[in-house]
N, C-alpha and C positions, 0 to 999 in steps of 0.2 A: 727748715732745719731738721736734720735727722735726729731721731730719739736716741738717748743713751741706753735705753733698755731694749732687750730683745722682744720681738713680736710674739704673740701667742702662737702663731704658726710655727716659728722657729723653735719655741720651747716644746711644742707637741712633737715635732720631728725629732728633737734631741732626746727627749725622755719618753718616747713611744713605748708602751707596754709596761712602764714603771708605775703608773698611777692606778689605784684600785678602782677609779671611777671611769666609766666609759666616756670617750670623747665624741661629742657630736658637733658636726659643723653644718650649718644651714646650707642647703643646695642653692646654687644660683637661681635667681627668679626664672630664668629662661628654661631651666630643667625641671622646675616644679610642675607636676600635673595640675590641671585646673580642678578646682573643687567641684565643678559641675560634671566632671567625667567620672563614670563608674569605675571602681577598682576591679580589674580583671581577676585578681587573685581571690576575690570573694565570690566569683561566679565561675566555677570550673566547667559548667556546661557550655558557657559562652566560649571559653577557650577551646573546648572540644569541637564546637561547631566551626570555629575559625580554622582549626587544624583540618577538619573534614573538608572544608571549602578549599583550603590550600592544596590538600592531597588530590581532590577532585580536579582542580585546575591543572595540576601537574600531570595527572593521568590523561586529561583531555588533550593537553599539549602533546603528550607522548603519542596518543592515538592519532592525532592529526599528522604528526611527523611520520608515523608508520604508514598512514594512508598515503601521504604524499610520496613516500619512498616507493611503496608498492605501485602506485599509479604511474610514477615516472618509469619504473621498470617495465610495466605492461605496455606503456606507450612507446618505450624504447624497442620492445620486441616487435610490435605491430607496425612501427613507423608512424609518421604523421598521417593521419587519416583526414582527408578533405571532406568537408560537409557535403552531403548529397551524392557522394561517390558510392560505387557498389560496396566497398568495404564499410562505409558508414551505415548503409542499410543492413548489412550483415551483422554489424555490431549491435544495432538497434533490435534486430531480430533476436539475438542472443539475450539482450537485456529483457525483452518481452518474455522469453522462456523462463528466465529466473523470476521475473515479477509474478507471472500467473501460475506457473507450475508449483512453486513453493508455497504461495499464499493459499491457493485453493486446497492443497493437500493438508495444510495446517488446520483449516476449518472443517475438515471432513466430519467431525462429530456433530457440528451444527447442521451441516448439509444433510447428514443421515436422518436426523430428527425432522428436519424440514420436509424432506421427501416423503417420509413415512406419514407425517401428519397431513400432507397434501393428498395422499392416497386414501387415508382413513383419519379423519379429523378427531375421532373418538379414541384413537389408539393411546395417546399420551395427553396428560393435562399440561405438562410443562417440560422444559429441557432437562432439569435435574431428575425428575421422575423418570423420564425416558432413558437417560444415561444409566440410572440405577437399575432399571429393569433389563436393559440391554447387557450391562456388565454381569448381572446375576445369571442371565440366561445364556450368554455367549462368551463371557469372559471379557477382560479388558480389550482384547483385540477386536471384539465385536463393535466397540465404539468407533473404531476406525474402518469399519466395513466400507469397501469401495475406494480406499485410498489409492490403489494401483491404477485403475482406469482414470481416476481423477488426476493423478500426477501426469500420466502420459497424455491424456486428452487436453488438459489445459496448458501443458507445456507447448504442444503443437499449436493450439489456438492462440496462446499468448505471443508466440514468435511471429505468426502471420499477422496478428492483429496490430501489434506495436510497430513491427517492421513495415507492414503494409500501410499503416497510417502515415508514417513518416514519408513513404514513397508517394502515396496519393495526395497528401497535403501539398507537397512540392509540385507534383504533376498538375493538379487543378489550380494551384496558385500561379504557376507559369502560364496556364491557359487563359486565366482572366486578367493577368497583368498585375503589377505591384499596386497601382492605385486602386483598382477594383478589388484586389484582395483585402485591403484594409476596410473597404466599404462593405464588402459582403463576406467577411472572414467567417462568420458563424455558419453561413451556407457552405463554405469550403470545408470547414471542420465536419459538418454533418455528412457531406457527400464523401469525403475521404474516409471517414470512419465506417460508413455503411459499405463502401467498396471493399475495405480491408476485412470487415467481419463476414461479408458474403463468402469470401474465399476461406477464411479461418474456420468457419463452421463446417465446411466439407471435411476438414481434418479432425474436428472435434466430434462429429456426429457418431461414428462407430464406438468411440470410447464412452460417450455419454449414454448410449443405449445400454452398454454393459454395466456402467456405474448405477444407473437408475434401477435396472432389474436386480442387480446385486443388493442394493440397499432396500428395495421394497419387497423382496421375497424372503420369508423367514422359514427355515434357515436359507441363507443366500444360495442362489441357484448355481453359483460357481465360486471357486476360491481364488482364482487368479484372473488377470486380464485376458491372457491368451486363452485360458480355459473358457471364459465367457464368450469370447469371439468365436471359438470353434463350436460351442454349443449352439449359438444363434445361427451361424451359417449352416450348420448341419441340419437344423430343423426348418429354417426359413429361407435359406440361400443367402447370398451376399446382400440382397436387397433388404433383408431383415435388419441389417445394421443401419440402414438409411431411411427407415420408415418414419423416423421422427425428425427428418431434416426440415420439412416445411414449418412445423411448429418451433423447431430450434431457430430457424431464421426469424420467425415471428417474435421470438423471445430475445434473441441475441442482437439482432440488428438495431431495433429501437434502444435496447440497453446500451450498446456501444456508442450509438449516435449521441445519446444523452451523456454517456460517460466522458467522451472526449470533448464535446462542445461545451458542456457545463464546467468541466475541469478548466479548459482554456479560459472561459469567461470568469470563473471564480478566482483563478490565479491572477488574471489581469486586474480584477477589482481589488484584490488584496494588495498588490503592489501599488496600485493607484492610491489606496488608503494610507499606506506606509510612507514615511518621509523618504525622499531620495528616489533613486532608480533601482532597478533589479540588480544591476552590476555593482551597486554599492554594498550589497549584502554577501556574506560569506557562504561557504558550502553548506554548513549546518543550517543556517537560516533559510536558504533556498529549498533544502529538502524538507524543512518544517512547513514551509508554504505549500510544497507539493503534497504533503500528507493532508494538510487542512483542506486544500482544494479538492483532493481526491475523496476525502470523507464526505464533503458536501455533495460532490457528484454521485457518490455511491448511494446516498439516501434517495436522490432523485431517480437513479437507475432502478433501484429496487421497486419503487412504486410503479414506474412506467412499464416494467417488463414482468411484473408478478403474475397477472392473469395468464400470459403465455407460458410462464414457468410452470404453473399448475397444470396446464394442458400437456406440456411436454412430459411431466412426470406421469400423468394419467395415461397418456397414449402409450408410453414405453412400458407401463406396468399392466395395462388392462386392454390393450387393443387386440381384438379377435383375429385369428388367422384369416387372411383373405379379405378383411374388412377395409374398405376404402378410407382415405383420410377424411373426406367430408362426412361420411356416415359415422365414423368413429367420433369425430369432434361433436357432431350433433347429439349422439347418444350420451356422451359424457356430460355435455352441458345440461341436458335434461335431468341427468342424475344429480348433479351438484348445484345447479342454478347459478345465478349471478353472484350471490354472496359466497358460494363455494370457490369462486375464482380467487378469493382473497384469503383463503386458508393459509396460515403460516406467515403472513406478511410481517408481523413484528420481529419474528426470528430472522427473516430474510433481510430486513432493514439493518439490523445489527450486523449480520454476517456480511452483507454486501458493502455497507459503509466502511467497516473495518478492512475488508478485502481491498476495496478500491483505493482507500487511503494508503495502505501498505504497498500496493502495486505501484502507485505513482511514486511513492518515496523510494522504493527499491530501484525502479526504472531510472529515475532521475539521478539517484546516487551512482548507478552504474554509468550513466552518461558523464557525470563529473569525473568518475574514475578513468574513463577513456579520453577525457579532455574535451568533451562536447558541452555545449550550453544546455541548461535544463529546459524543460518544455514550457512554453507559454510565458506570458508576462512581459513580452517585449513591446514597448510603446511604439505607436505608428510614427513614421517620419514627420518632422515638423513641416508645416506648409510654408512654401516659399512666399516671401512678401511680394505683393504685386507691384510692378514698376509704375 
């Protein structure tokens, strides 16, 4: 039976604003916040953090969208590039130029201190003291002494190294066959990287000679890369640019073999540890794996190649005119001893670890940009069940 009197809701609606007392109506139970939930209005920092996260997510989405747009545009211009085609190797070569040229140039201040401490271990006690002394004596530009030959030399080397590795890995993989490749893949990685680095060092050597002399002579013997090349060839002939080639091979080939083989192994181990397969992960996750694998590989590279790196610096800085390679190596070893071969190792571990991690990240990011799969981490094919 309906009530003869109006309900409270009807009275409130009719006389709204006439009562001096505020009208409060309980919210439905479904809309009431739980007493166990914190009240956001009491925690402005919490709200600010949430806003920052939301903004970061929006920026990330926008960056991904711009990347996809630029990637599609680049792929539209180049056309579809088939894997292992000449265009593919050319693209990988360009990716190697970007990866090595930019990163080595960025760490020139570290490389400068490393080279000077290898030549004279008592020159500086630490990096910051070294940079302070160099800046006071030579200005801020002095901290980047040798950046020119570093950029040109490692751009050339990076192109041949990464592009050559892709070529030789496919070449040796085809020679041994698919089944044997997965059995002896580490040997294929080592052989391919050694072959690529052997060629790459021929392009790097002249620039490395100029860089080391520029960094270890105070004041620098030349101000520009071309000036350094002209100075060396004028005094020692063209061969003066290549007198450090043998120790450079001795440093770079083991370094690159460790760099590529350990990277491939580390990336495979990471994907095996993670749930799912490599293809289940997005671009950002795959490049993060590339950086991690590259950093691990860089630490191993630095340790393996450091004695030869010290010898390269010593030979380029202190080799006497007309002195043979064997005689110069023996003389330097007598001067510094076995422990002297490890001067500057901590600095080089930091430098090479960071370098290698960034190189693999840049290189694989470029491969994604061009529509190629990232390097490493592909599981071997499943064995067919026996009948």
